[in-house]
PDB file as gemmi writes it, atoms N, CA and C in Angstrom:
CRYST1    1.000    1.000    1.000  90.00  90.00  90.00 P 1                      
ATOM      1  N   MET A   1      19.391-115.316  24.071  1.00  0.00           N  
ATOM      2  CA  MET A   1      20.394-115.458  22.900  1.00  0.00           C  
ATOM      3  C   MET A   1      21.678-115.061  23.889  1.00  0.00           C  
ATOM      4  N   ALA A   2      22.748-116.134  23.567  1.00  0.00           N  
ATOM      5  CA  ALA A   2      24.008-115.791  24.176  1.00  0.00           C  
ATOM      6  C   ALA A   2      24.882-114.778  23.347  1.00  0.00           C  
ATOM      7  N   LEU A   3      25.379-113.699  24.146  1.00  0.00           N  
ATOM      8  CA  LEU A   3      26.128-112.964  23.789  1.00  0.00           C  
ATOM      9  C   LEU A   3      27.353-113.657  22.824  1.00  0.00           C  
ATOM     10  N   ILE A   4      27.891-112.815  21.920  1.00  0.00           N  
ATOM     11  CA  ILE A   4      29.017-113.401  20.932  1.00  0.00           C  
ATOM     12  C   ILE A   4      30.123-112.939  21.681  1.00  0.00           C  
ATOM     13  N   ASP A   5      31.077-114.009  21.857  1.00  0.00           N  
ATOM     14  CA  ASP A   5      32.090-114.114  22.791  1.00  0.00           C  
ATOM     15  C   ASP A   5      33.752-114.464  21.991  1.00  0.00           C  
ATOM     16  N   THR A   6      33.651-114.533  20.645  1.00  0.00           N  
ATOM     17  CA  THR A   6      34.782-114.703  20.062  1.00  0.00           C  
ATOM     18  C   THR A   6      34.892-113.479  18.898  1.00  0.00           C  
ATOM     19  N   GLN A   7      36.157-113.121  18.722  1.00  0.00           N  
ATOM     20  CA  GLN A   7      36.501-111.951  18.090  1.00  0.00           C  
ATOM     21  C   GLN A   7      35.818-112.174  16.597  1.00  0.00           C  
ATOM     22  N   GLU A   8      36.214-113.394  15.954  1.00  0.00           N  
ATOM     23  CA  GLU A   8      35.756-113.733  14.549  1.00  0.00           C  
ATOM     24  C   GLU A   8      34.583-113.679  14.437  1.00  0.00           C  
ATOM     25  N   ALA A   9      33.726-113.989  15.537  1.00  0.00           N  
ATOM     26  CA  ALA A   9      32.048-114.067  15.087  1.00  0.00           C  
ATOM     27  C   ALA A   9      31.835-112.606  15.392  1.00  0.00           C  
ATOM     28  N   ALA A  10      32.622-111.620  16.322  1.00  0.00           N  
ATOM     29  CA  ALA A  10      32.055-110.214  16.231  1.00  0.00           C  
ATOM     30  C   ALA A  10      32.507-109.720  15.004  1.00  0.00           C  
ATOM     31  N   ARG A  11      33.438-110.233  14.469  1.00  0.00           N  
ATOM     32  CA  ARG A  11      33.741-109.263  13.105  1.00  0.00           C  
ATOM     33  C   ARG A  11      33.006-109.593  12.242  1.00  0.00           C  
ATOM     34  N   ARG A  12      32.420-110.930  12.100  1.00  0.00           N  
ATOM     35  CA  ARG A  12      31.305-111.407  10.848  1.00  0.00           C  
ATOM     36  C   ARG A  12      30.076-110.825  10.922  1.00  0.00           C  
ATOM     37  N   LEU A  13      30.059-110.572  12.414  1.00  0.00           N  
ATOM     38  CA  LEU A  13      28.408-109.701  12.841  1.00  0.00           C  
ATOM     39  C   LEU A  13      28.802-108.083  12.091  1.00  0.00           C  
ATOM     40  N   ALA A  14      29.605-107.621  12.729  1.00  0.00           N  
ATOM     41  CA  ALA A  14      30.266-106.282  12.349  1.00  0.00           C  
ATOM     42  C   ALA A  14      29.951-105.911  10.842  1.00  0.00           C  
ATOM     43  N   ARG A  15      30.648-107.167  10.189  1.00  0.00           N  
ATOM     44  CA  ARG A  15      30.782-106.976   8.279  1.00  0.00           C  
ATOM     45  C   ARG A  15      29.379-107.102   7.983  1.00  0.00           C  
ATOM     46  N   ALA A  16      28.277-107.915   8.577  1.00  0.00           N  
ATOM     47  CA  ALA A  16      27.101-108.457   8.096  1.00  0.00           C  
ATOM     48  C   ALA A  16      26.391-107.043   8.351  1.00  0.00           C  
ATOM     49  N   ILE A  17      26.358-106.312   9.652  1.00  0.00           N  
ATOM     50  CA  ILE A  17      25.618-105.318   9.571  1.00  0.00           C  
ATOM     51  C   ILE A  17      25.958-104.106   8.760  1.00  0.00           C  
ATOM     52  N   ALA A  18      27.344-103.986   8.513  1.00  0.00           N  
ATOM     53  CA  ALA A  18      27.909-102.701   7.732  1.00  0.00           C  
ATOM     54  C   ALA A  18      27.489-103.194   6.233  1.00  0.00           C  
ATOM     55  N   SER A  19      27.390-104.224   5.856  1.00  0.00           N  
ATOM     56  CA  SER A  19      26.928-104.766   4.304  1.00  0.00           C  
ATOM     57  C   SER A  19      25.615-104.565   4.416  1.00  0.00           C  
ATOM     58  N   ASP A  20      24.801-104.556   5.206  1.00  0.00           N  
ATOM     59  CA  ASP A  20      23.267-104.312   5.294  1.00  0.00           C  
ATOM     60  C   ASP A  20      23.306-102.950   5.033  1.00  0.00           C  
ATOM     61  N   LEU A  21      24.009-102.100   6.039  1.00  0.00           N  
ATOM     62  CA  LEU A  21      23.917-100.864   5.676  1.00  0.00           C  
ATOM     63  C   LEU A  21      24.165-100.388   4.338  1.00  0.00           C  
ATOM     64  N   SER A  22      25.147-100.882   3.869  1.00  0.00           N  
ATOM     65  CA  SER A  22      25.565-100.447   2.393  1.00  0.00           C  
ATOM     66  C   SER A  22      24.611-100.604   1.203  1.00  0.00           C  
ATOM     67  N   LEU A  23      23.956-102.305   1.220  1.00  0.00           N  
ATOM     68  CA  LEU A  23      22.910-102.709   0.450  1.00  0.00           C  
ATOM     69  C   LEU A  23      21.854-101.831   0.479  1.00  0.00           C  
ATOM     70  N   TYR A  24      21.270-101.541   1.663  1.00  0.00           N  
ATOM     71  CA  TYR A  24      19.854-100.613   1.814  1.00  0.00           C  
ATOM     72  C   TYR A  24      20.254 -98.999   1.501  1.00  0.00           C  
ATOM     73  N   ASN A  25      21.071 -98.542   1.733  1.00  0.00           N  
ATOM     74  CA  ASN A  25      21.429 -97.398   1.666  1.00  0.00           C  
ATOM     75  C   ASN A  25      22.557 -96.795   0.409  1.00  0.00           C  
ATOM     76  N   GLU A  26      22.604 -97.320  -0.470  1.00  0.00           N  
ATOM     77  CA  GLU A  26      23.463 -97.183  -1.437  1.00  0.00           C  
ATOM     78  C   GLU A  26      23.327 -95.612  -2.037  1.00  0.00           C  
ATOM     79  N   GLU A  27      22.157 -95.197  -2.191  1.00  0.00           N  
ATOM     80  CA  GLU A  27      22.049 -93.675  -2.892  1.00  0.00           C  
ATOM     81  C   GLU A  27      22.744 -92.862  -1.801  1.00  0.00           C  
ATOM     82  N   LYS A  28      22.311 -93.120  -0.507  1.00  0.00           N  
ATOM     83  CA  LYS A  28      22.669 -92.225   0.581  1.00  0.00           C  
ATOM     84  C   LYS A  28      24.245 -92.106   0.469  1.00  0.00           C  
ATOM     85  N   ILE A  29      24.890 -93.516   0.285  1.00  0.00           N  
ATOM     86  CA  ILE A  29      26.243 -93.908   0.700  1.00  0.00           C  
ATOM     87  C   ILE A  29      26.973 -92.877  -0.445  1.00  0.00           C  
ATOM     88  N   THR A  30      26.389 -93.037  -2.090  1.00  0.00           N  
ATOM     89  CA  THR A  30      27.099 -92.478  -2.934  1.00  0.00           C  
ATOM     90  C   THR A  30      26.806 -90.911  -2.802  1.00  0.00           C  
ATOM     91  N   THR A  31      25.852 -90.438  -2.457  1.00  0.00           N  
ATOM     92  CA  THR A  31      25.490 -88.964  -2.406  1.00  0.00           C  
ATOM     93  C   THR A  31      26.750 -88.517  -1.144  1.00  0.00           C  
ATOM     94  N   GLY A  32      26.627 -89.310  -0.120  1.00  0.00           N  
ATOM     95  CA  GLY A  32      27.680 -88.842   0.970  1.00  0.00           C  
ATOM     96  C   GLY A  32      29.152 -89.030   0.718  1.00  0.00           C  
ATOM     97  N   ILE A  33      29.460 -89.591   0.199  1.00  0.00           N  
ATOM     98  CA  ILE A  33      30.834 -89.686  -0.523  1.00  0.00           C  
ATOM     99  C   ILE A  33      31.237 -88.652  -1.528  1.00  0.00           C  
ATOM    100  N   GLN A  34      30.181 -88.716  -2.372  1.00  0.00           N  
ATOM    101  CA  GLN A  34      30.506 -87.487  -3.709  1.00  0.00           C  
ATOM    102  C   GLN A  34      30.423 -86.174  -2.908  1.00  0.00           C  
ATOM    103  N   ASN A  35      29.505 -86.154  -1.622  1.00  0.00           N  
ATOM    104  CA  ASN A  35      29.599 -84.711  -1.182  1.00  0.00           C  
ATOM    105  C   ASN A  35      30.505 -84.429   0.214  1.00  0.00           C  
ATOM    106  N   ASP A  36      31.375 -85.410   0.541  1.00  0.00           N  
ATOM    107  CA  ASP A  36      32.026 -85.397   1.670  1.00  0.00           C  
ATOM    108  C   ASP A  36      31.179 -85.312   3.108  1.00  0.00           C  
ATOM    109  N   THR A  37      29.718 -85.854   2.767  1.00  0.00           N  
ATOM    110  CA  THR A  37      28.775 -85.853   4.079  1.00  0.00           C  
ATOM    111  C   THR A  37      28.503 -87.392   4.855  1.00  0.00           C  
ATOM    112  N   LEU A  38      29.072 -88.259   4.155  1.00  0.00           N  
ATOM    113  CA  LEU A  38      28.710 -89.695   4.521  1.00  0.00           C  
ATOM    114  C   LEU A  38      28.255 -89.936   5.676  1.00  0.00           C  
ATOM    115  N   PHE A  39      28.797 -89.403   6.743  1.00  0.00           N  
ATOM    116  CA  PHE A  39      28.481 -90.048   8.115  1.00  0.00           C  
ATOM    117  C   PHE A  39      27.291 -88.957   8.463  1.00  0.00           C  
ATOM    118  N   ALA A  40      27.012 -87.733   7.945  1.00  0.00           N  
ATOM    119  CA  ALA A  40      25.822 -87.220   8.197  1.00  0.00           C  
ATOM    120  C   ALA A  40      24.756 -87.735   7.526  1.00  0.00           C  
ATOM    121  N   GLU A  41      25.145 -88.319   6.278  1.00  0.00           N  
ATOM    122  CA  GLU A  41      23.641 -88.783   5.317  1.00  0.00           C  
ATOM    123  C   GLU A  41      23.124 -89.997   5.991  1.00  0.00           C  
ATOM    124  N   ILE A  42      24.079 -90.947   6.856  1.00  0.00           N  
ATOM    125  CA  ILE A  42      23.528 -92.035   7.475  1.00  0.00           C  
ATOM    126  C   ILE A  42      23.813 -92.294   8.627  1.00  0.00           C  
ATOM    127  N   ASP A  43      23.791 -91.043   9.489  1.00  0.00           N  
ATOM    128  CA  ASP A  43      24.279 -91.197  10.943  1.00  0.00           C  
ATOM    129  C   ASP A  43      23.019 -91.940  11.834  1.00  0.00           C  
ATOM    130  N   GLU A  44      21.956 -91.812  11.405  1.00  0.00           N  
ATOM    131  CA  GLU A  44      20.725 -92.665  12.178  1.00  0.00           C  
ATOM    132  C   GLU A  44      20.855 -94.236  12.019  1.00  0.00           C  
ATOM    133  N   GLU A  45      21.463 -94.457  10.681  1.00  0.00           N  
ATOM    134  CA  GLU A  45      21.250 -96.028  10.324  1.00  0.00           C  
ATOM    135  C   GLU A  45      22.785 -96.428  11.019  1.00  0.00           C  
ATOM    136  N   ILE A  46      23.728 -95.577  11.020  1.00  0.00           N  
ATOM    137  CA  ILE A  46      25.155 -96.244  11.685  1.00  0.00           C  
ATOM    138  C   ILE A  46      24.828 -96.351  13.145  1.00  0.00           C  
ATOM    139  N   GLU A  47      23.975 -95.513  13.492  1.00  0.00           N  
ATOM    140  CA  GLU A  47      23.774 -95.588  15.077  1.00  0.00           C  
ATOM    141  C   GLU A  47      22.839 -96.679  15.474  1.00  0.00           C  
ATOM    142  N   GLU A  48      21.978 -96.963  14.663  1.00  0.00           N  
ATOM    143  CA  GLU A  48      21.054 -98.140  14.947  1.00  0.00           C  
ATOM    144  C   GLU A  48      21.899 -99.565  14.738  1.00  0.00           C  
ATOM    145  N   GLY A  49      22.900 -99.785  13.834  1.00  0.00           N  
ATOM    146  CA  GLY A  49      23.685-100.530  13.496  1.00  0.00           C  
ATOM    147  C   GLY A  49      24.559-101.070  14.716  1.00  0.00           C  
ATOM    148  N   ARG A  50      24.985 -99.798  15.211  1.00  0.00           N  
ATOM    149  CA  ARG A  50      25.949 -99.848  16.384  1.00  0.00           C  
ATOM    150  C   ARG A  50      25.328-100.334  17.550  1.00  0.00           C  
ATOM    151  N   ALA A  51      24.002-100.094  17.684  1.00  0.00           N  
ATOM    152  CA  ALA A  51      23.114-100.572  18.846  1.00  0.00           C  
ATOM    153  C   ALA A  51      22.999-101.985  18.807  1.00  0.00           C  
ATOM    154  N   LEU A  52      22.978-102.481  17.684  1.00  0.00           N  
ATOM    155  CA  LEU A  52      22.377-103.932  17.325  1.00  0.00           C  
ATOM    156  C   LEU A  52      23.617-104.661  17.677  1.00  0.00           C  
ATOM    157  N   PHE A  53      24.738-104.007  16.979  1.00  0.00           N  
ATOM    158  CA  PHE A  53      26.110-105.028  17.392  1.00  0.00           C  
ATOM    159  C   PHE A  53      26.435-105.095  18.930  1.00  0.00           C  
ATOM    160  N   LYS A  54      26.475-103.770  19.513  1.00  0.00           N  
ATOM    161  CA  LYS A  54      26.463-103.917  21.093  1.00  0.00           C  
ATOM    162  C   LYS A  54      25.641-104.689  21.711  1.00  0.00           C  
ATOM    163  N   SER A  55      24.410-104.855  21.329  1.00  0.00           N  
ATOM    164  CA  SER A  55      23.402-105.775  21.942  1.00  0.00           C  
ATOM    165  C   SER A  55      23.612-107.237  21.832  1.00  0.00           C  
ATOM    166  N   ARG A  56      24.759-107.333  20.804  1.00  0.00           N  
ATOM    167  CA  ARG A  56      24.714-108.989  20.546  1.00  0.00           C  
ATOM    168  C   ARG A  56      26.212-109.225  20.766  1.00  0.00           C  
ATOM    169  N   VAL A  57      27.149-108.628  20.983  1.00  0.00           N  
ATOM    170  CA  VAL A  57      28.550-109.026  21.698  1.00  0.00           C  
ATOM    171  C   VAL A  57      28.837-108.727  23.056  1.00  0.00           C  
ATOM    172  N   SER A  58      29.841-109.517  23.572  1.00  0.00           N  
ATOM    173  CA  SER A  58      30.312-109.187  24.806  1.00  0.00           C  
ATOM    174  C   SER A  58      31.028-107.992  25.100  1.00  0.00           C  
ATOM    175  N   PRO A  59      30.590-107.048  26.209  1.00  0.00           N  
ATOM    176  CA  PRO A  59      31.291-105.893  26.381  1.00  0.00           C  
ATOM    177  C   PRO A  59      32.690-105.988  26.421  1.00  0.00           C  
ATOM    178  N   GLU A  60      33.772-106.945  26.293  1.00  0.00           N  
ATOM    179  CA  GLU A  60      35.017-107.059  26.110  1.00  0.00           C  
ATOM    180  C   GLU A  60      35.083-106.747  24.482  1.00  0.00           C  
ATOM    181  N   LEU A  61      34.129-107.437  23.829  1.00  0.00           N  
ATOM    182  CA  LEU A  61      34.760-107.644  22.377  1.00  0.00           C  
ATOM    183  C   LEU A  61      34.211-105.955  21.784  1.00  0.00           C  
ATOM    184  N   TYR A  62      33.072-105.682  22.357  1.00  0.00           N  
ATOM    185  CA  TYR A  62      32.357-104.294  21.998  1.00  0.00           C  
ATOM    186  C   TYR A  62      33.550-103.127  21.872  1.00  0.00           C  
ATOM    187  N   SER A  63      34.387-103.237  22.884  1.00  0.00           N  
ATOM    188  CA  SER A  63      35.451-102.101  22.913  1.00  0.00           C  
ATOM    189  C   SER A  63      36.574-102.533  22.069  1.00  0.00           C  
ATOM    190  N   HIS A  64      36.757-103.336  21.138  1.00  0.00           N  
ATOM    191  CA  HIS A  64      37.987-103.592  19.876  1.00  0.00           C  
ATOM    192  C   HIS A  64      37.513-102.970  18.962  1.00  0.00           C  
ATOM    193  N   GLN A  65      36.290-102.076  18.860  1.00  0.00           N  
ATOM    194  CA  GLN A  65      36.050-101.484  17.791  1.00  0.00           C  
ATOM    195  C   GLN A  65      35.780-101.924  16.136  1.00  0.00           C  
ATOM    196  N   PHE A  66      35.200-103.234  16.471  1.00  0.00           N  
ATOM    197  CA  PHE A  66      34.999-104.331  14.955  1.00  0.00           C  
ATOM    198  C   PHE A  66      34.059-103.643  14.238  1.00  0.00           C  
ATOM    199  N   TYR A  67      33.146-103.188  15.046  1.00  0.00           N  
ATOM    200  CA  TYR A  67      32.138-102.200  14.073  1.00  0.00           C  
ATOM    201  C   TYR A  67      32.559-101.070  13.455  1.00  0.00           C  
ATOM    202  N   GLU A  68      33.205 -99.990  13.880  1.00  0.00           N  
ATOM    203  CA  GLU A  68      34.098 -99.172  13.255  1.00  0.00           C  
ATOM    204  C   GLU A  68      34.800 -99.405  12.137  1.00  0.00           C  
ATOM    205  N   ARG A  69      35.686-100.741  12.209  1.00  0.00           N  
ATOM    206  CA  ARG A  69      36.569-101.017  11.290  1.00  0.00           C  
ATOM    207  C   ARG A  69      35.718-101.223  10.355  1.00  0.00           C  
ATOM    208  N   ALA A  70      34.788-102.148  10.433  1.00  0.00           N  
ATOM    209  CA  ALA A  70      33.800-102.994   9.305  1.00  0.00           C  
ATOM    210  C   ALA A  70      33.040-101.662   8.202  1.00  0.00           C  
ATOM    211  N   LEU A  71      32.983-100.468   9.067  1.00  0.00           N  
ATOM    212  CA  LEU A  71      32.127 -99.361   8.433  1.00  0.00           C  
ATOM    213  C   LEU A  71      33.182 -98.777   7.665  1.00  0.00           C  
ATOM    214  N   VAL A  72      34.517 -98.707   7.620  1.00  0.00           N  
ATOM    215  CA  VAL A  72      35.334 -98.246   7.137  1.00  0.00           C  
ATOM    216  C   VAL A  72      35.469 -99.107   5.870  1.00  0.00           C  
ATOM    217  N   ASP A  73      35.679-100.368   6.226  1.00  0.00           N  
ATOM    218  CA  ASP A  73      36.046-101.389   4.883  1.00  0.00           C  
ATOM    219  C   ASP A  73      34.836-101.576   4.228  1.00  0.00           C  
ATOM    220  N   VAL A  74      33.891-101.600   4.606  1.00  0.00           N  
ATOM    221  CA  VAL A  74      32.586-101.762   3.668  1.00  0.00           C  
ATOM    222  C   VAL A  74      31.944-100.597   3.200  1.00  0.00           C  
ATOM    223  N   LEU A  75      31.687 -99.421   3.955  1.00  0.00           N  
ATOM    224  CA  LEU A  75      31.197 -98.455   3.451  1.00  0.00           C  
ATOM    225  C   LEU A  75      32.230 -97.287   2.899  1.00  0.00           C  
ATOM    226  N   ILE A  76      33.391 -97.166   2.889  1.00  0.00           N  
ATOM    227  CA  ILE A  76      34.493 -96.399   2.629  1.00  0.00           C  
ATOM    228  C   ILE A  76      35.060 -97.061   1.417  1.00  0.00           C  
ATOM    229  N   ARG A  77      36.069 -98.030   2.091  1.00  0.00           N  
ATOM    230  CA  ARG A  77      37.006 -98.671   1.153  1.00  0.00           C  
ATOM    231  C   ARG A  77      36.231 -99.230  -0.202  1.00  0.00           C  
ATOM    232  N   SER A  78      35.547 -99.887   0.184  1.00  0.00           N  
ATOM    233  CA  SER A  78      34.768-100.713  -0.987  1.00  0.00           C  
ATOM    234  C   SER A  78      33.942 -99.535  -2.085  1.00  0.00           C  
ATOM    235  N   LYS A  79      34.024 -98.375  -1.549  1.00  0.00           N  
ATOM    236  CA  LYS A  79      33.111 -97.640  -2.631  1.00  0.00           C  
ATOM    237  C   LYS A  79      34.239 -96.446  -3.421  1.00  0.00           C  
ATOM    238  N   GLY A  80      35.449 -96.871  -3.609  1.00  0.00           N  
ATOM    239  CA  GLY A  80      36.471 -96.132  -4.144  1.00  0.00           C  
ATOM    240  C   GLY A  80      36.483 -95.723  -5.504  1.00  0.00           C  
ATOM    241  N   HIS A  81      35.360 -96.606  -6.080  1.00  0.00           N  
ATOM    242  CA  HIS A  81      35.094 -96.234  -7.615  1.00  0.00           C  
ATOM    243  C   HIS A  81      34.483 -94.951  -7.646  1.00  0.00           C  
ATOM    244  N   ILE A  82      33.597 -94.727  -6.426  1.00  0.00           N  
ATOM    245  CA  ILE A  82      32.769 -93.340  -6.737  1.00  0.00           C  
ATOM    246  C   ILE A  82      33.550 -92.131  -6.792  1.00  0.00           C  
ATOM    247  N   LYS A  83      33.328 -91.452  -7.784  1.00  0.00           N  
ATOM    248  CA  LYS A  83      34.098 -89.729  -7.832  1.00  0.00           C  
ATOM    249  C   LYS A  83      33.910 -89.092  -6.667  1.00  0.00           C  
ATOM    250  N   SER A  84      34.975 -88.592  -5.859  1.00  0.00           N  
ATOM    251  CA  SER A  84      34.692 -87.656  -4.909  1.00  0.00           C  
ATOM    252  C   SER A  84      36.179 -86.949  -4.814  1.00  0.00           C  
ATOM    253  N   GLU A  85      35.944 -85.675  -4.239  1.00  0.00           N  
ATOM    254  CA  GLU A  85      37.164 -84.971  -3.957  1.00  0.00           C  
ATOM    255  C   GLU A  85      37.774 -85.237  -2.588  1.00  0.00           C  
ATOM    256  N   ILE A  86      37.575 -86.109  -1.961  1.00  0.00           N  
ATOM    257  CA  ILE A  86      37.836 -86.480  -0.716  1.00  0.00           C  
ATOM    258  C   ILE A  86      38.975 -87.823  -1.075  1.00  0.00           C  
ATOM    259  N   TRP A  87      39.109 -88.194  -2.498  1.00  0.00           N  
ATOM    260  CA  TRP A  87      40.178 -89.332  -2.583  1.00  0.00           C  
ATOM    261  C   TRP A  87      40.467 -89.120  -4.061  1.00  0.00           C  
TER     262      TRP A  87                                                      
END                                                                             
């Protein structure tokens, strides 16, 4: 399989991985946001997603941090309705 070599495709992949993390780990994410332990709660899942992303995109695109941005957008920004002291 060829590596992804366009920014748009890399962004889509990053968001798809982050969306899957959100879908399959909703309880952990909610608990993590409520207790300000989000990244500790789903560290293993985040790293697994990062490894998948890195294996699918060109090294030049990996360095653009699309995956990290997708994590913020999908796992944090979209969960603003969850009560937490962090916001």
